[in-house]
N, C-alpha and C positions, 0 to 999 in steps of 0.2 A: 846659506840664507833661505834661498827657496825650501830647501829639505825642512828647515825648521818650521817654517810659516805653514806647509803642508801637513805635519806631524802633530802642530800643536793641539788643534781640535782633539784628535785621538788621544791624546796624553791627559787632555783634561778629565775625559771620560774615566780615565785609569787613577786620576788624583786620588789617594787615601784621604779619609776624614774620620775623625773619632768622635763618637757622642759618648759623653760621660755624664754620670750622676753624682753629685757628691753631697755630702751631708753640710749644710751650710755651716753648722758650729763648729764641728771639729774637721771640715774639709777632707774628709776619708771617702774615698772611691768606692763608692755602692754598686756601680755598674758602669760597664763601657762596652761601646760596640763599634767596628771600624768597618766604614761605608765608603763605597765609591758612588758616581754618578750612574754607572752601570748597573750597580745592585740596585739601587733605587728604583732605577726604570722597570728593572725586571719585576721587581716586587711588586710595584704599582700596576704592570702590565698584567701580571698574575691574578692580582686583585679584583680588576676590571673583568678580564675574561670569567673567572670564578662568580662574579655576581652577575654578569649576563647570561651564565648558563643555569644558574638557580634561578634566576628570574623567569627564563623560557622554559625550566621543566615544570615551575610551579602554575604557568600558565598551561601547559600542553597538558599535563596529568593531574590537575586538580580542577575543582568547579569553578576556579577564577575565570576560567574561559568564558563563561557563560556571562561574566558582567562585559566582555568585550562589545561594544557596538556591532552589529551585523553577525555576531557568530551565532547565537541563538541556541536554542536547544530543539530536539527532535520532536516533543511535545508540542512545540510552537506550530508544527507543521498540522499536526490534527486538528489544532484550534482555528487555524488559518483557512482550511478546508470546509470546516463546520461553518465558519462565519460566511466565506464565501456562498455557501449553499443557501444560508439563512438570507444573504442579501440579495441572491437570484431571487427567491421566493418573495420577498417583499417588494421587488421591481416589477414581479409578475402583478402582485396583489395591488400595487398601486396604478399598474397600466389598466388593470381591469376597473378598480375604481374610477379611473380617470374616463374610461368610456362610457361608464354607467353613469357618470355625472353629466357628460356631453348628451348623452340619449335622454334624460331626464330634463335637462335645459330646453334640448329640442321640442321636448313634449309640452313642457311649461309654456314655450312662447308660441305653441301653435306651429312649428316647422314641419310636423310629423302628420301624416293623414291618419287619424285614428278612426276615420268612418268603416263601417263593416262593409265586405266587398259585397256587391249585388249576386245572387246566385244566376249560373248561367241557366240559360234555356236550355231543354233537351232539346237535341238534334235529330235529325233522321238517320240515326246509325244503324247499318244493317248489321242485326247480331248473327245472321246467318254466315256473313263472311269470316267469322273466326273460327280457325282450325286446330283444333285443340292435339291434333297428332303429328303437326308440324313444327320444327323449332327453327326459328330465325337464326340467321349470321350471326346478330348480336347476342342471343341467347346461348348460342354456342361458345362464343368468346367469352362470355362473363363464366359459365361453367368451367371453362378451361382455367382461368386465372382462379376461381376458387379451389379448384383440385391441386393447383401448383402450392397455393399458400397452405392448404392442409398439410403438405410435406413437413411443414416447417412448425406446424402448431404443436403446442405443449400438450401430452397425453397423460393422464392421471393412471396411476399404478402400472399394470401391464397390458393396459387396453391396447398396446401399439400393436399386438399380432404375436400370435404363437411363432412365428417365423424369429423375432427378434428374441424372444424369450428362450428359446431353444439355442439360438446362436451364442447368446452370452453364457448360458448355463454350460455350454461346454469349455468355456475359459474357466481353468482351476484359480481363483484369486486368494489370496491371502488377507487375514484380517489386518488393517491400515495400522491398528494401535490395540495394546492390551488393557481392557478396562469394561465397564458396563454400559449399557445403554439406557439413557435418562429419557430420551424421547425418540419415537419412531418416526417414520416416513408419514408424510400426509399431504399429499398435494392439495386436497380441498382446502387446505388451510394456508396453501403455498408453502408448506415446508418440504423441500424437494429433497430430503436427505435424511440421515439420523446423527444424535447427539451423543456423543462417548464419553462419560465422566472418568479422566484420567489423573495421574497425578502431575505435578508441574514439571516441565522439561520432560515428558515421557517421551519415548523414541516414535516419530511418525514414520512409516514403512509404506512403500510403492505396494500396490495390490498386486500388480502385474508388469511385465516388461512394457516399456515405452520411452516417450520422450517428453521433458519437461516443456510444454509451451507457454507456461506463463508463471511468475513469480512475484508477486508485488503486495502493495499494501493498501486496503481501503477501510475508510473511516469505519464502516458498520461491521465489516468481518475480520478487520486486523491482517494478519500476515496470511496470505492465501497463496497455495501453491497448486498448479494444474497439469496432469500428466495426461498425454494424448496415447491410447493403447491401439491395438491392432483392431480392425473390423470396426474403426469410427466408434470407438468407446473411449470415454473420457472421465477422469475421476478428479474430484475437486477435494481439497484438505484445506478447512480455514479454522482461523481463531489458532494460530500457531506463535509461540514465543519467537522462534526465531527460523528462518529458511536455511537450508544447506546447499540447495541447487539453484542454479539460474537457469534462465531459458536457453534451450538447445541441449542440454544435457541429457544424456541417455542414460536411463535407469534400469536395472533388473527388479525382478519381484523381490521384495524383501529387503531392498536397499534404504537405508534410512534418508529421508529426504527434508526432514524438519523436526523441530522440538515443539509438542504441545504445550499449549499456553493459555492466555484469558486476553488476546488482544481483541479489539474491535470494541465498539460502542454496545452490540447487540450481545455481546459475552456475559455471563452471569458466575462463571467460575472456570477453573481448568477444565476443558474439554477439547473434544475434536468434533467438527462439524463435517460429515462425509457425505458426498454425492456422488450419484452415477447415472452419467447420460449417454444415451445411445441415439445416435444420428438426429439430436435434437431433442429427444423424448426422456425425459426422466424415468429413472428406475428405482425400486425399493430395493436398497444394499442388502436388507436381510434375506432377499429371494435368491440371492446368489453367493452370500460370504456367511459362514457361521461365526456368531459375535459370541 
């Protein structure tokens, strides 16, 4: 009796049922199907799993995922950064306007002394005590600070010195991309590189052996990759469509590091903006590479 009670639920799952479709007038059997509870459970489970899989695939591999709250689109990131910069600029403008209004109110209320200062009376200053040939310690310190800051100042063209020019010319550099130059180097206009018009997704190559020190995206210049070469030479490749290397990767001259494109707000068409810098000083790439 105990065995019968234990096996009864299992037997119920295996009980066979017949599903029959009859003609209501002639009672002719048109269709029949034999089912068990196990068959029905397996069928419903398969349908449920299939629906879940199709729904997940539709969300992952179609634009439906952008309608999910919090998922977002990559283009939203650029809009958010642009709005953040505009908000910061508005905040600074409002702060300046507030200071201006406070000063204006103080002047209107008479809280600010607007009287002209009286000229100082000439004193008995001994001009003979001035020694032009002697340099004070304060003056020496100031000159030293100016000289140190000059080491990091931007130089126009090749005015950095013939030693730098000769050092870079000894490096045999390859052209970063196949194309034609549409805008040349002009440091006075703050255009510290050259623009090369190319086809969309053209291969961008490293001009020398080096190490990737930056691979990032900016709103103005789009996808940018930077390579550090020997002798403190750095090359920049801007407005790319896709970056193929990450920071820390070692590259050889001629290795493809990106695909040229039209990314960034300042780009007006598919091209590569290429720059060369040596010890913090910009160089004209056309002086060292044949384009």
